[in-house]
C-alpha positions as CSV (number, residue, x, y, z in Angstrom):
1,M,-1.7,5.0,-8.9
2,N,1.9,5.7,-9.1
3,A,4.7,6.2,-6.5
4,T,4.9,10.0,-7.0
5,E,1.3,10.4,-5.9
6,L,1.8,8.1,-2.9
7,R,5.0,9.9,-1.8
8,S,3.0,13.1,-1.1
9,L,0.9,11.2,1.5
10,S,1.7,11.1,5.2
11,E,2.4,7.9,7.0
12,N,-1.2,7.8,8.4
13,E,-2.7,8.4,5.0
14,L,-0.5,5.6,3.5
15,E,-1.7,3.2,6.2
16,Q,-5.3,4.1,5.4
17,K,-4.7,3.7,1.7
18,G,-3.2,0.3,2.3
19,R,-6.3,-0.8,4.3
20,E,-8.5,0.5,1.5
21,L,-6.5,-1.4,-1.2
22,R,-6.6,-4.6,0.9
23,D,-10.4,-4.3,1.2
24,E,-10.7,-3.7,-2.5
25,L,-8.5,-6.8,-3.2
26,F,-10.6,-8.9,-1.0
27,N,-13.8,-7.8,-2.7
28,A,-12.2,-8.4,-6.2
29,R,-11.2,-11.9,-5.1
30,I,-14.7,-12.6,-4.0
31,R,-16.1,-11.3,-7.3
32,R,-13.6,-13.5,-9.2
33,S,-14.6,-16.6,-7.4
34,T,-18.2,-15.9,-8.2
35,E,-17.3,-15.2,-11.8
36,Q,-18.5,-11.6,-11.6
37,L,-15.1,-9.9,-12.1
38,E,-14.7,-8.8,-15.7
39,N,-11.2,-7.3,-15.5
40,T,-9.0,-10.0,-13.9
41,S,-5.9,-7.9,-14.3
42,L,-7.3,-5.8,-11.5
43,L,-6.0,-8.4,-9.0
44,G,-2.4,-8.0,-10.1
45,Q,-2.7,-4.2,-10.2
46,L,-4.1,-4.1,-6.6
47,K,-1.3,-6.3,-5.4
48,K,1.3,-4.0,-6.9
49,D,-0.4,-1.0,-5.4
50,I,-0.3,-2.6,-2.0
51,A,3.4,-3.4,-2.4
52,R,4.1,0.3,-3.4
53,V,2.3,1.5,-0.3
54,E,4.2,-0.9,1.9
55,T,7.5,0.0,0.4
56,L,6.8,3.7,0.9
57,L,5.7,3.1,4.5
58,T,9.0,1.2,5.1
59,E,11.0,4.0,3.6
60,K,9.3,6.7,5.7
61,R,9.7,4.7,8.9
62,T,13.4,4.0,8.3
63,A,14.0,7.6,7.4
64,V,12.4,8.7,10.7
65,S,14.3,6.2,12.7
66,A,17.6,7.0,10.9
67,S,17.1,10.8,11.6
68,A,16.4,10.2,15.3
69,P,19.4,10.7,17.5
70,E,20.7,7.5,18.9
71,S,21.2,7.5,22.7
72,G,24.4,5.4,22.9
73,A,26.9,5.1,25.8
């Protein structure tokens, strides 16, 4: 999964994707501890995907807050 695919998703979809990736990472860690995980590089890949999702969520949230008019005195 790359950032260009993720950029097309909405904020809610990104949050859902993040939850799915965390669940998948948890399951992969369990499989690794029971020596059933064949592709150990999957753990690093999932961590990076989670980081990408979190980065894009932060970007979207700051873009929304930056574009909102500030009510100052």
